[in-house]
N, CA, C and O atoms as CSV, one atom per row, in Angstrom:
chain,resi,resn,atom,element,x,y,z
A,1,MET,N,N,0.836,-1.174,0.000
A,1,MET,CA,C,0.000,0.000,0.000
A,1,MET,C,C,0.886,1.245,0.000
A,1,MET,O,O,1.828,1.351,0.786
A,2,LYS,N,N,0.575,2.170,-0.880
A,2,LYS,CA,C,1.345,3.407,-0.988
A,2,LYS,C,C,0.978,4.358,0.151
A,2,LYS,O,O,-0.198,4.554,0.456
A,3,GLU,N,N,2.006,4.946,0.777
A,3,GLU,CA,C,1.756,5.871,1.876
A,3,GLU,C,C,1.251,7.204,1.341
A,3,GLU,O,O,1.736,7.696,0.322
A,4,LYS,N,N,0.278,7.784,2.031
A,4,LYS,CA,C,-0.333,9.054,1.636
A,4,LYS,C,C,0.613,10.205,1.919
A,4,LYS,O,O,1.202,10.285,2.997
A,5,ASN,N,N,0.757,11.095,0.948
A,5,ASN,CA,C,1.520,12.322,1.166
A,5,ASN,C,C,0.549,13.362,1.727
A,5,ASN,O,O,-0.198,13.988,0.975
A,6,TRP,N,N,0.563,13.542,3.050
A,6,TRP,CA,C,-0.405,14.412,3.714
A,6,TRP,C,C,-0.254,15.870,3.318
A,6,TRP,O,O,-1.211,16.638,3.419
A,7,ARG,N,N,0.919,16.263,2.873
A,7,ARG,CA,C,1.128,17.658,2.459
A,7,ARG,C,C,0.284,18.007,1.232
A,7,ARG,O,O,-0.003,19.178,0.985
A,8,GLU,N,N,-0.109,16.998,0.473
A,8,GLU,CA,C,-0.940,17.227,-0.705
A,8,GLU,C,C,-2.420,17.253,-0.348
A,8,GLU,O,O,-3.258,17.535,-1.204
A,9,ALA,N,N,-2.745,16.966,0.891
A,9,ALA,CA,C,-4.151,16.917,1.303
A,9,ALA,C,C,-4.764,18.306,1.236
A,9,ALA,O,O,-4.167,19.297,1.656
A,10,GLU,N,N,-5.945,18.346,0.709
A,10,GLU,CA,C,-6.661,19.597,0.545
A,10,GLU,C,C,-7.549,19.902,1.751
A,10,GLU,O,O,-7.855,21.060,2.033
A,11,ARG,N,N,-7.960,18.843,2.459
A,11,ARG,CA,C,-8.857,19.029,3.589
A,11,ARG,C,C,-8.774,17.837,4.531
A,11,ARG,O,O,-8.297,16.761,4.173
A,12,GLY,N,N,-9.254,18.067,5.747
A,12,GLY,CA,C,-9.370,16.972,6.706
A,12,GLY,C,C,-8.099,16.577,7.428
A,12,GLY,O,O,-8.123,15.634,8.220
A,13,VAL,N,N,-6.981,17.261,7.187
A,13,VAL,CA,C,-5.734,16.933,7.879
A,13,VAL,C,C,-5.334,18.152,8.702
A,13,VAL,O,O,-5.100,19.230,8.156
A,14,PHE,N,N,-5.255,17.973,10.026
A,14,PHE,CA,C,-4.968,19.081,10.923
A,14,PHE,C,C,-3.906,18.701,11.948
A,14,PHE,O,O,-3.684,17.521,12.221
A,15,LEU,N,N,-3.258,19.707,12.507
A,15,LEU,CA,C,-2.425,19.546,13.688
A,15,LEU,C,C,-3.350,19.794,14.869
A,15,LEU,O,O,-3.880,20.894,15.025
A,16,VAL,N,N,-3.546,18.780,15.699
A,16,VAL,CA,C,-4.501,18.885,16.797
A,16,VAL,C,C,-3.816,19.434,18.041
A,16,VAL,O,O,-2.752,18.966,18.446
A,17,ASN,N,N,-4.439,20.416,18.624
A,17,ASN,CA,C,-3.965,21.073,19.830
A,17,ASN,C,C,-5.073,20.965,20.864
A,17,ASN,O,O,-6.218,21.304,20.564
A,18,CYS,N,N,-4.773,20.508,22.062
A,18,CYS,CA,C,-5.761,20.424,23.142
A,18,CYS,C,C,-5.384,21.456,24.197
A,18,CYS,O,O,-4.297,21.402,24.773
A,19,LEU,N,N,-6.293,22.394,24.444
A,19,LEU,CA,C,-6.022,23.461,25.397
A,19,LEU,C,C,-6.999,23.404,26.560
A,19,LEU,O,O,-8.165,23.049,26.389
A,20,GLY,N,N,-6.511,23.760,27.747
A,20,GLY,CA,C,-7.340,23.738,28.938
A,20,GLY,C,C,-7.776,25.124,29.365
A,20,GLY,O,O,-6.955,26.025,29.531
A,21,ILE,N,N,-9.068,25.282,29.539
A,21,ILE,CA,C,-9.587,26.474,30.195
A,21,ILE,C,C,-9.588,26.081,31.674
A,21,ILE,O,O,-10.572,25.558,32.196
A,22,VAL,N,N,-8.460,26.348,32.330
A,22,VAL,CA,C,-8.276,25.947,33.723
A,22,VAL,C,C,-8.959,27.004,34.580
A,22,VAL,O,O,-8.505,28.143,34.685
A,23,TYR,N,N,-10.070,26.586,35.191
A,23,TYR,CA,C,-10.956,27.507,35.900
A,23,TYR,C,C,-10.961,27.201,37.393
A,23,TYR,O,O,-11.060,26.047,37.809
A,24,ASN,N,N,-10.852,28.262,38.185
A,24,ASN,CA,C,-10.949,28.126,39.636
A,24,ASN,C,C,-12.336,28.628,40.043
A,24,ASN,O,O,-12.576,29.835,40.024
A,25,PRO,N,N,-13.257,27.725,40.410
A,25,PRO,CA,C,-14.617,28.160,40.736
A,25,PRO,C,C,-14.709,29.031,41.991
A,25,PRO,O,O,-15.682,29.766,42.159
A,26,LYS,N,N,-13.702,28.957,42.878
A,26,LYS,CA,C,-13.721,29.786,44.099
A,26,LYS,C,C,-13.387,31.242,43.790
A,26,LYS,O,O,-14.059,32.157,44.265
A,27,THR,N,N,-12.335,31.447,42.984
A,27,THR,CA,C,-11.917,32.821,42.665
A,27,THR,C,C,-12.554,33.318,41.371
A,27,THR,O,O,-12.516,34.513,41.076
A,28,LYS,N,N,-13.144,32.395,40.596
A,28,LYS,CA,C,-13.759,32.703,39.292
A,28,LYS,C,C,-12.714,33.196,38.286
A,28,LYS,O,O,-13.021,34.009,37.413
A,29,LYS,N,N,-11.470,32.694,38.415
A,29,LYS,CA,C,-10.390,33.117,37.511
A,29,LYS,C,C,-9.936,31.959,36.629
A,29,LYS,O,O,-10.180,30.790,36.926
A,30,ILE,N,N,-9.264,32.323,35.530
A,30,ILE,CA,C,-8.788,31.368,34.534
A,30,ILE,C,C,-7.278,31.508,34.401
A,30,ILE,O,O,-6.745,32.618,34.408
A,31,LEU,N,N,-6.599,30.380,34.279
A,31,LEU,CA,C,-5.142,30.362,34.166
A,31,LEU,C,C,-4.707,30.523,32.710
A,31,LEU,O,O,-5.195,29.822,31.824
A,32,ILE,N,N,-3.781,31.456,32.477
A,32,ILE,CA,C,-3.194,31.621,31.149
A,32,ILE,C,C,-1.679,31.646,31.278
A,32,ILE,O,O,-1.139,31.910,32.352
A,33,GLY,N,N,-1.005,31.371,30.180
A,33,GLY,CA,C,0.450,31.373,30.168
A,33,GLY,C,C,0.986,32.249,29.051
A,33,GLY,O,O,0.355,32.405,28.005
A,34,LYS,N,N,2.148,32.813,29.285
A,34,LYS,CA,C,2.789,33.673,28.291
A,34,LYS,C,C,3.906,32.922,27.585
A,34,LYS,O,O,4.785,32.338,28.219
A,35,ARG,N,N,3.850,32.951,26.270
A,35,ARG,CA,C,4.876,32.317,25.435
A,35,ARG,C,C,5.651,33.402,24.707
A,35,ARG,O,O,5.159,34.512,24.505
A,36,GLU,N,N,6.862,33.062,24.320
A,36,GLU,CA,C,7.655,33.972,23.496
A,36,GLU,C,C,8.165,33.206,22.291
A,36,GLU,O,O,8.563,32.046,22.401
A,37,ASN,N,N,8.149,33.856,21.152
A,37,ASN,CA,C,8.688,33.287,19.913
A,37,ASN,C,C,8.057,31.951,19.539
A,37,ASN,O,O,8.766,30.976,19.287
A,38,ASP,N,N,6.726,31.902,19.503
A,38,ASP,CA,C,6.039,30.677,19.101
A,38,ASP,C,C,6.434,30.332,17.665
A,38,ASP,O,O,6.372,31.194,16.788
A,39,PRO,N,N,6.841,29.075,17.409
A,39,PRO,CA,C,7.299,28.710,16.066
A,39,PRO,C,C,6.169,28.580,15.040
A,39,PRO,O,O,6.430,28.582,13.837
A,40,TYR,N,N,4.938,28.468,15.493
A,40,TYR,CA,C,3.822,28.240,14.572
A,40,TYR,C,C,2.988,29.483,14.302
A,40,TYR,O,O,2.616,29.754,13.161
A,41,ILE,N,N,2.696,30.236,15.358
A,41,ILE,CA,C,1.873,31.436,15.212
A,41,ILE,C,C,2.665,32.604,15.807
A,41,ILE,O,O,2.733,32.765,17.025
A,42,LYS,N,N,3.256,33.406,14.937
A,42,LYS,CA,C,4.156,34.487,15.366
A,42,LYS,C,C,3.479,35.492,16.290
A,42,LYS,O,O,4.125,36.052,17.176
A,43,GLU,N,N,2.167,35.726,16.087
A,43,GLU,CA,C,1.449,36.723,16.874
A,43,GLU,C,C,1.136,36.250,18.294
A,43,GLU,O,O,0.723,37.056,19.128
A,44,LEU,N,N,1.322,34.967,18.583
A,44,LEU,CA,C,0.892,34.393,19.859
A,44,LEU,C,C,1.749,34.873,21.030
A,44,LEU,O,O,2.978,34.827,20.978
A,45,THR,N,N,1.076,35.333,22.084
A,45,THR,CA,C,1.770,35.668,23.332
A,45,THR,C,C,1.083,34.900,24.464
A,45,THR,O,O,1.535,33.814,24.828
A,46,TRP,N,N,0.008,35.442,25.022
A,46,TRP,CA,C,-0.725,34.765,26.095
A,46,TRP,C,C,-1.676,33.746,25.494
A,46,TRP,O,O,-2.264,33.969,24.436
A,47,CYS,N,N,-1.816,32.617,26.191
A,47,CYS,CA,C,-2.691,31.559,25.686
A,47,CYS,C,C,-3.121,30.647,26.833
A,47,CYS,O,O,-2.619,30.743,27.953
A,48,PHE,N,N,-4.057,29.767,26.522
A,48,PHE,CA,C,-4.468,28.742,27.480
A,48,PHE,C,C,-3.404,27.644,27.477
A,48,PHE,O,O,-2.802,27.385,26.435
A,49,PRO,N,N,-3.159,26.998,28.608
A,49,PRO,CA,C,-2.159,25.922,28.637
A,49,PRO,C,C,-2.660,24.660,27.946
A,49,PRO,O,O,-3.860,24.387,27.909
A,50,GLY,N,N,-1.735,23.914,27.410
A,50,GLY,CA,C,-2.044,22.653,26.736
A,50,GLY,C,C,-1.011,22.390,25.659
A,50,GLY,O,O,0.102,22.913,25.719
A,51,GLY,N,N,-1.369,21.591,24.685
A,51,GLY,CA,C,-0.440,21.279,23.608
A,51,GLY,C,C,-0.960,20.148,22.754
A,51,GLY,O,O,-2.136,19.789,22.812
A,52,ARG,N,N,-0.065,19.594,21.964
A,52,ARG,CA,C,-0.445,18.523,21.039
A,52,ARG,C,C,-0.317,17.168,21.715
A,52,ARG,O,O,0.696,16.878,22.351
A,53,PRO,N,N,-1.349,16.336,21.577
A,53,PRO,CA,C,-1.273,14.983,22.155
A,53,PRO,C,C,-0.368,14.089,21.315
A,53,PRO,O,O,-0.145,14.344,20.131
A,54,LYS,N,N,0.144,13.048,21.940
A,54,LYS,CA,C,0.901,12.029,21.215
A,54,LYS,C,C,-0.091,11.110,20.509
A,54,LYS,O,O,-1.244,11.000,20.926
A,55,TYR,N,N,0.353,10.457,19.450
A,55,TYR,CA,C,-0.537,9.576,18.697
A,55,TYR,C,C,-1.024,8.389,19.520
A,55,TYR,O,O,-2.103,7.855,19.260
A,56,ASN,N,N,-0.239,7.972,20.507
A,56,ASN,CA,C,-0.600,6.773,21.272
A,56,ASN,C,C,-1.315,7.082,22.584
A,56,ASN,O,O,-1.399,6.214,23.452
A,57,GLU,N,N,-1.834,8.300,22.746
A,57,GLU,CA,C,-2.536,8.627,23.981
A,57,GLU,C,C,-3.892,9.262,23.674
A,57,GLU,O,O,-4.118,9.820,22.601
A,58,GLU,N,N,-4.774,9.154,24.650
A,58,GLU,CA,C,-6.081,9.795,24.530
A,58,GLU,C,C,-5.892,11.314,24.584
A,58,GLU,O,O,-4.949,11.800,25.207
A,59,LEU,N,N,-6.778,12.052,23.940
A,59,LEU,CA,C,-6.657,13.509,23.890
A,59,LEU,C,C,-6.590,14.136,25.283
A,59,LEU,O,O,-5.753,15.004,25.531
A,60,GLU,N,N,-7.465,13.702,26.191
A,60,GLU,CA,C,-7.473,14.296,27.535
A,60,GLU,C,C,-6.211,13.951,28.325
A,60,GLU,O,O,-5.759,14.747,29.149
A,61,GLU,N,N,-5.644,12.778,28.080
A,61,GLU,CA,C,-4.380,12.432,28.754
A,61,GLU,C,C,-3.260,13.336,28.264
A,61,GLU,O,O,-2.435,13.793,29.055
A,62,GLY,N,N,-3.229,13.595,26.963
A,62,GLY,CA,C,-2.238,14.517,26.408
A,62,GLY,C,C,-2.420,15.918,26.963
A,62,GLY,O,O,-1.446,16.604,27.274
A,63,LEU,N,N,-3.660,16.336,27.086
A,63,LEU,CA,C,-3.971,17.649,27.652
A,63,LEU,C,C,-3.428,17.763,29.070
A,63,LEU,O,O,-2.760,18.742,29.401
A,64,LYS,N,N,-3.705,16.777,29.903
A,64,LYS,CA,C,-3.251,16.796,31.299
A,64,LYS,C,C,-1.724,16.799,31.378
A,64,LYS,O,O,-1.140,17.523,32.185
A,65,ARG,N,N,-1.087,15.992,30.541
A,65,ARG,CA,C,0.377,15.925,30.527
A,65,ARG,C,C,0.970,17.284,30.158
A,65,ARG,O,O,1.903,17.762,30.804
A,66,GLU,N,N,0.422,17.894,29.119
A,66,GLU,CA,C,0.944,19.185,28.658
A,66,GLU,C,C,0.701,20.300,29.678
A,66,GLU,O,O,1.573,21.145,29.883
A,67,ILE,N,N,-0.460,20.313,30.313
A,67,ILE,CA,C,-0.726,21.336,31.328
A,67,ILE,C,C,0.232,21.177,32.507
A,67,ILE,O,O,0.739,22.169,33.032
A,68,LYS,N,N,0.478,19.950,32.920
A,68,LYS,CA,C,1.427,19.686,34.015
A,68,LYS,C,C,2.828,20.193,33.646
A,68,LYS,O,O,3.495,20.821,34.467
A,69,ARG,N,N,3.275,19.920,32.412
A,69,ARG,CA,C,4.609,20.358,31.966
A,69,ARG,C,C,4.732,21.877,31.924
A,69,ARG,O,O,5.793,22.430,32.213
A,70,LYS,N,N,3.645,22.542,31.564
A,70,LYS,CA,C,3.715,23.991,31.380
A,70,LYS,C,C,3.366,24.798,32.622
A,70,LYS,O,O,3.759,25.960,32.731
A,71,THR,N,N,2.625,24.195,33.574
A,71,THR,CA,C,2.176,24.971,34.740
A,71,THR,C,C,2.533,24.345,36.081
A,71,THR,O,O,2.435,25.012,37.111
A,72,GLY,N,N,2.943,23.081,36.093
A,72,GLY,CA,C,3.215,22.381,37.341
A,72,GLY,C,C,1.950,21.855,38.016
A,72,GLY,O,O,2.030,21.260,39.091
A,73,LEU,N,N,0.795,22.064,37.408
A,73,LEU,CA,C,-0.476,21.698,38.028
A,73,LEU,C,C,-1.088,20.442,37.420
A,73,LEU,O,O,-1.057,20.236,36.207
A,74,GLU,N,N,-1.644,19.611,38.296
A,74,GLU,CA,C,-2.436,18.456,37.860
A,74,GLU,C,C,-3.863,18.945,37.729
A,74,GLU,O,O,-4.390,19.596,38.631
A,75,VAL,N,N,-4.492,18.629,36.596
A,75,VAL,CA,C,-5.872,19.064,36.396
A,75,VAL,C,C,-6.770,17.879,36.110
A,75,VAL,O,O,-6.319,16.804,35.714
A,76,GLU,N,N,-8.044,18.108,36.320
A,76,GLU,CA,C,-9.081,17.157,35.930
A,76,GLU,C,C,-9.855,17.810,34.792
A,76,GLU,O,O,-10.277,18.962,34.899
A,77,SER,N,N,-10.039,17.072,33.707
A,77,SER,CA,C,-10.827,17.592,32.595
A,77,SER,C,C,-12.301,17.355,32.874
A,77,SER,O,O,-12.708,16.258,33.256
A,78,LEU,N,N,-13.093,18.399,32.677
A,78,LEU,CA,C,-14.539,18.299,32.833
A,78,LEU,C,C,-15.215,18.121,31.475
A,78,LEU,O,O,-16.442,18.124,31.372
A,79,GLY,N,N,-14.391,17.966,30.433
A,79,GLY,CA,C,-14.926,17.692,29.104
A,79,GLY,C,C,-14.627,18.772,28.083
A,79,GLY,O,O,-14.308,19.910,28.427
A,80,ALA,N,N,-14.738,18.390,26.822
A,80,ALA,CA,C,-14.525,19.324,25.719
A,80,ALA,C,C,-15.682,20.315,25.668
A,80,ALA,O,O,-16.842,19.942,25.845
A,81,VAL,N,N,-15.351,21.582,25.425
A,81,VAL,CA,C,-16.386,22.611,25.400
A,81,VAL,C,C,-16.437,23.393,24.093
A,81,VAL,O,O,-17.430,24.067,23.819
A,82,PHE,N,N,-15.380,23.316,23.279
A,82,PHE,CA,C,-15.348,24.109,22.055
A,82,PHE,C,C,-14.217,23.601,21.171
A,82,PHE,O,O,-13.236,23.051,21.671
A,83,ALA,N,N,-14.348,23.779,19.875
A,83,ALA,CA,C,-13.275,23.437,18.927
A,83,ALA,C,C,-13.271,24.471,17.816
A,83,ALA,O,O,-14.319,24.986,17.428
A,84,LYS,N,N,-12.072,24.773,17.302
A,84,LYS,CA,C,-11.981,25.753,16.220
A,84,LYS,C,C,-10.665,25.626,15.466
A,84,LYS,O,O,-9.712,25.003,15.934
A,85,THR,N,N,-10.641,26.231,14.292
A,85,THR,CA,C,-9.396,26.440,13.566
A,85,THR,C,C,-9.071,27.927,13.704
A,85,THR,O,O,-9.914,28.707,14.148
A,86,TYR,N,N,-7.858,28.322,13.329
A,86,TYR,CA,C,-7.424,29.706,13.474
A,86,TYR,C,C,-7.287,30.376,12.119
A,86,TYR,O,O,-6.749,29.776,11.188
A,87,PRO,N,N,-7.762,31.604,11.990
A,87,PRO,CA,C,-7.513,32.318,10.730
A,87,PRO,C,C,-6.010,32.508,10.506
A,87,PRO,O,O,-5.554,32.574,9.364
A,88,GLU,N,N,-5.241,32.597,11.599
A,88,GLU,CA,C,-3.791,32.803,11.486
A,88,GLU,C,C,-3.053,31.549,11.009
A,88,GLU,O,O,-1.963,31.648,10.446
A,89,LYS,N,N,-3.641,30.377,11.232
A,89,LYS,CA,C,-2.958,29.113,10.897
A,89,LYS,C,C,-4.040,28.052,10.704
A,89,LYS,O,O,-4.367,27.319,11.638
A,90,ARG,N,N,-4.587,27.970,9.508
A,90,ARG,CA,C,-5.747,27.123,9.220
A,90,ARG,C,C,-5.526,25.642,9.490
A,90,ARG,O,O,-6.491,24.924,9.749
A,91,GLU,N,N,-4.298,25.165,9.440
A,91,GLU,CA,C,-4.082,23.729,9.660
A,91,GLU,C,C,-4.104,23.330,11.136
A,91,GLU,O,O,-3.999,22.146,11.457
A,92,PHE,N,N,-4.238,24.304,12.031
A,92,PHE,CA,C,-4.363,24.009,13.463
A,92,PHE,C,C,-5.826,23.811,13.820
A,92,PHE,O,O,-6.666,24.660,13.521
A,93,LEU,N,N,-6.127,22.698,14.457
A,93,LEU,CA,C,-7.454,22.432,15.003
A,93,LEU,C,C,-7.283,22.365,16.508
A,93,LEU,O,O,-6.558,21.510,17.016
A,94,THR,N,N,-7.941,23.253,17.219
A,94,THR,CA,C,-7.807,23.291,18.669
A,94,THR,C,C,-9.103,22.857,19.321
A,94,THR,O,O,-10.189,23.309,18.958
A,95,ILE,N,N,-8.961,21.965,20.298
A,95,ILE,CA,C,-10.084,21.504,21.104
A,95,ILE,C,C,-9.865,22.047,22.511
A,95,ILE,O,O,-8.826,21.811,23.127
A,96,TYR,N,N,-10.855,22.775,23.008
A,96,TYR,CA,C,-10.777,23.378,24.339
A,96,TYR,C,C,-11.525,22.506,25.337
A,96,TYR,O,O,-12.624,22.026,25.062
A,97,TYR,N,N,-10.913,22.311,26.496
A,97,TYR,CA,C,-11.501,21.521,27.578
A,97,TYR,C,C,-11.621,22.390,28.818
A,97,TYR,O,O,-10.715,23.163,29.129
A,98,LEU,N,N,-12.733,22.267,29.524
A,98,LEU,CA,C,-12.859,22.927,30.814
A,98,LEU,C,C,-12.130,22.058,31.832
A,98,LEU,O,O,-12.365,20.851,31.895
A,99,CYS,N,N,-11.249,22.656,32.626
A,99,CYS,CA,C,-10.442,21.904,33.601
A,99,CYS,C,C,-10.458,22.605,34.954
A,99,CYS,O,O,-10.651,23.817,35.054
A,100,GLU,N,N,-10.249,21.803,35.983
A,100,GLU,CA,C,-10.056,22.332,37.324
A,100,GLU,C,C,-8.799,21.724,37.918
A,100,GLU,O,O,-8.468,20.573,37.635
A,101,VAL,N,N,-8.098,22.494,38.743
A,101,VAL,CA,C,-6.861,22.040,39.381
A,101,VAL,C,C,-7.204,21.046,40.479
A,101,VAL,O,O,-8.124,21.272,41.265
A,102,VAL,N,N,-6.450,19.927,40.531
A,102,VAL,CA,C,-6.632,18.962,41.616
A,102,VAL,C,C,-5.422,18.920,42.550
A,102,VAL,O,O,-5.562,18.570,43.722
A,103,SER,N,N,-4.237,19.272,42.045
A,103,SER,CA,C,-3.043,19.309,42.900
A,103,SER,C,C,-1.885,19.936,42.126
A,103,SER,O,O,-2.016,20.304,40.959
A,104,GLY,N,N,-0.752,20.047,42.810
A,104,GLY,CA,C,0.466,20.529,42.168
A,104,GLY,C,C,0.900,21.886,42.679
A,104,GLY,O,O,0.169,22.577,43.388
A,105,LYS,N,N,2.112,22.242,42.297
A,105,LYS,CA,C,2.679,23.534,42.660
A,105,LYS,C,C,2.784,24.375,41.395
A,105,LYS,O,O,3.460,24.006,40.434
A,106,GLU,N,N,2.107,25.500,41.418
A,106,GLU,CA,C,2.026,26.385,40.257
A,106,GLU,C,C,3.373,27.020,39.928
A,106,GLU,O,O,3.977,27.686,40.769
A,107,GLN,N,N,3.842,26.806,38.687
A,107,GLN,CA,C,5.066,27.456,38.225
A,107,GLN,C,C,5.134,27.387,36.708
A,107,GLN,O,O,4.728,26.393,36.106
A,108,ALA,N,N,5.644,28.439,36.097
A,108,ALA,CA,C,5.791,28.469,34.648
A,108,ALA,C,C,6.817,27.419,34.243
A,108,ALA,O,O,7.930,27.384,34.768
A,109,GLY,N,N,6.428,26.569,33.306
A,109,GLY,CA,C,7.314,25.501,32.848
A,109,GLY,C,C,7.535,25.581,31.351
A,109,GLY,O,O,7.550,26.665,30.768
A,110,GLU,N,N,7.705,24.431,30.742
A,110,GLU,CA,C,8.049,24.323,29.328
A,110,GLU,C,C,7.281,25.302,28.430
A,110,GLU,O,O,6.051,25.282,28.385
A,111,LYS,N,N,8.010,26.141,27.733
A,111,LYS,CA,C,7.503,27.117,26.761
A,111,LYS,C,C,6.737,28.289,27.359
A,111,LYS,O,O,6.373,29.210,26.627
A,112,PHE,N,N,6.480,28.286,28.659
A,112,PHE,CA,C,5.823,29.432,29.300
A,112,PHE,C,C,6.875,30.211,30.083
A,112,PHE,O,O,7.649,29.635,30.847
A,113,VAL,N,N,6.893,31.517,29.887
A,113,VAL,CA,C,7.805,32.368,30.659
A,113,VAL,C,C,7.100,32.955,31.872
A,113,VAL,O,O,7.745,33.465,32.789
A,114,GLU,N,N,5.759,32.878,31.874
A,114,GLU,CA,C,4.972,33.402,32.983
A,114,GLU,C,C,3.584,32.768,32.927
A,114,GLU,O,O,3.073,32.469,31.848
A,115,ILE,N,N,2.981,32.565,34.098
A,115,ILE,CA,C,1.577,32.145,34.155
A,115,ILE,C,C,0.853,33.064,35.122
A,115,ILE,O,O,1.451,33.582,36.066
A,116,LYS,N,N,-0.442,33.266,34.883
A,116,LYS,CA,C,-1.219,34.114,35.791
A,116,LYS,C,C,-2.688,33.759,35.710
A,116,LYS,O,O,-3.179,33.261,34.697
A,117,TRP,N,N,-3.378,34.030,36.814
A,117,TRP,CA,C,-4.823,33.852,36.900
A,117,TRP,C,C,-5.473,35.185,36.581
A,117,TRP,O,O,-5.099,36.215,37.142
A,118,VAL,N,N,-6.459,35.165,35.671
A,118,VAL,CA,C,-7.127,36.405,35.281
A,118,VAL,C,C,-8.646,36.221,35.321
A,118,VAL,O,O,-9.156,35.105,35.219
A,119,ASN,N,N,-9.344,37.325,35.468
A,119,ASN,CA,C,-10.798,37.318,35.388
A,119,ASN,C,C,-11.209,37.073,33.938
A,119,ASN,O,O,-10.528,37.542,33.025
A,120,PRO,N,N,-12.300,36.354,33.704
A,120,PRO,CA,C,-12.733,36.082,32.338
A,120,PRO,C,C,-12.857,37.333,31.467
A,120,PRO,O,O,-12.498,37.305,30.290
A,121,GLU,N,N,-13.361,38.431,32.037
A,121,GLU,CA,C,-13.539,39.643,31.220
A,121,GLU,C,C,-12.206,40.296,30.831
A,121,GLU,O,O,-12.186,41.172,29.966
A,122,GLU,N,N,-11.101,39.887,31.450
A,122,GLU,CA,C,-9.778,40.426,31.121
A,122,GLU,C,C,-9.065,39.648,30.016
A,122,GLU,O,O,-8.098,40.144,29.437
A,123,LEU,N,N,-9.524,38.454,29.723
A,123,LEU,CA,C,-8.808,37.568,28.804
A,123,LEU,C,C,-8.450,38.224,27.474
A,123,LEU,O,O,-7.305,38.148,27.028
A,124,GLU,N,N,-9.416,38.861,26.852
A,124,GLU,CA,C,-9.187,39.406,25.509
A,124,GLU,C,C,-8.056,40.424,25.459
A,124,GLU,O,O,-7.385,40.543,24.433
A,125,LYS,N,N,-7.832,41.151,26.529
A,125,LYS,CA,C,-6.766,42.158,26.485
A,125,LYS,C,C,-5.378,41.501,26.472
A,125,LYS,O,O,-4.398,42.131,26.073
A,126,TYR,N,N,-5.294,40.240,26.907
A,126,TYR,CA,C,-4.021,39.523,26.896
A,126,TYR,C,C,-3.768,38.823,25.563
A,126,TYR,O,O,-2.620,38.707,25.133
A,127,PHE,N,N,-4.819,38.362,24.914
A,127,PHE,CA,C,-4.670,37.542,23.712
A,127,PHE,C,C,-4.383,38.395,22.484
A,127,PHE,O,O,-5.069,39.384,22.229
A,128,THR,N,N,-3.354,37.999,21.722
A,128,THR,CA,C,-2.981,38.716,20.506
A,128,THR,C,C,-3.391,37.931,19.255
A,128,THR,O,O,-3.113,38.351,18.131
A,129,THR,N,N,-4.046,36.802,19.460
A,129,THR,CA,C,-4.560,36.011,18.347
A,129,THR,C,C,-6.088,36.035,18.425
A,129,THR,O,O,-6.657,36.576,19.373
A,130,SER,N,N,-6.739,35.455,17.439
A,130,SER,CA,C,-8.198,35.497,17.386
A,130,SER,C,C,-8.824,34.842,18.619
A,130,SER,O,O,-8.341,33.826,19.119
A,131,PHE,N,N,-9.881,35.435,19.081
A,131,PHE,CA,C,-10.612,34.944,20.252
A,131,PHE,C,C,-12.055,34.776,19.809
A,131,PHE,O,O,-12.790,35.754,19.670
A,132,HIS,N,N,-12.457,33.528,19.589
A,132,HIS,CA,C,-13.767,33.252,19.005
A,132,HIS,C,C,-14.898,33.747,19.908
A,132,HIS,O,O,-14.859,33.516,21.116
A,133,PRO,N,N,-15.911,34.428,19.340
A,133,PRO,CA,C,-17.023,34.945,20.150
A,133,PRO,C,C,-17.772,33.856,20.931
A,133,PRO,O,O,-18.213,34.110,22.052
A,134,LYS,N,N,-17.925,32.664,20.372
A,134,LYS,CA,C,-18.628,31.592,21.092
A,134,LYS,C,C,-17.813,31.102,22.284
A,134,LYS,O,O,-18.371,30.774,23.330
A,135,LEU,N,N,-16.492,31.054,22.124
A,135,LEU,CA,C,-15.633,30.661,23.243
A,135,LEU,C,C,-15.701,31.734,24.336
A,135,LEU,O,O,-15.784,31.414,25.521
A,136,LYS,N,N,-15.664,32.985,23.936
A,136,LYS,CA,C,-15.762,34.098,24.891
A,136,LYS,C,C,-17.096,33.999,25.656
A,136,LYS,O,O,-17.125,34.146,26.877
A,137,GLU,N,N,-18.181,33.753,24.937
A,137,GLU,CA,C,-19.493,33.648,25.575
A,137,GLU,C,C,-19.523,32.505,26.591
A,137,GLU,O,O,-20.067,32.650,27.685
A,138,TYR,N,N,-18.936,31.375,26.219
A,138,TYR,CA,C,-18.885,30.234,27.124
A,138,TYR,C,C,-18.137,30.608,28.413
A,138,TYR,O,O,-18.615,30.352,29.518
A,139,ILE,N,N,-16.976,31.206,28.251
A,139,ILE,CA,C,-16.143,31.568,29.396
A,139,ILE,C,C,-16.834,32.601,30.282
A,139,ILE,O,O,-16.765,32.516,31.508
A,140,MET,N,N,-17.491,33.564,29.669
A,140,MET,CA,C,-18.172,34.619,30.441
A,140,MET,C,C,-19.337,34.047,31.256
A,140,MET,O,O,-19.760,34.650,32.242
A,141,ASN,N,N,-19.851,32.895,30.848
A,141,ASN,CA,C,-20.977,32.293,31.559
A,141,ASN,C,C,-20.557,31.248,32.599
A,141,ASN,O,O,-21.418,30.611,33.205
A,142,LEU,N,N,-19.256,31.062,32.815
A,142,LEU,CA,C,-18.805,30.119,33.848
A,142,LEU,C,C,-19.210,30.646,35.218
A,142,LEU,O,O,-19.100,31.842,35.490
A,143,LYS,N,N,-19.674,29.759,36.064
A,143,LYS,CA,C,-20.097,30.162,37.409
A,143,LYS,C,C,-19.325,29.388,38.458
A,143,LYS,O,O,-19.540,29.586,39.654
């Protein structure tokens, strides 16, 4: 069987990114991390923690692993809440998961130079990439 050249694919082939909307229900704040010199999206600075899953792991396991590497925190996923592609990089497909911290010591790790908890209404002022209106609406309605 001849192997498919995915670079020739016109549709249906994406780089999957799983990001956590890490929410603290007590403080009503969301965790974000600051990146510098992102190799894929030059405009990217502040973002939700997460990353690309490995092929041999479940998406949520990859999400938890990546959040731990970048923030030092163990999280529990409460499920996928949104998915989108980016106008800045169409081949990226991002799946957002609502997460809560279960343990760990908070510290900026791999690829993050800083992490901080922010109020949902402050998020947009930090983000330099597209922020989908439906995702914003979801976040603004967290209780």
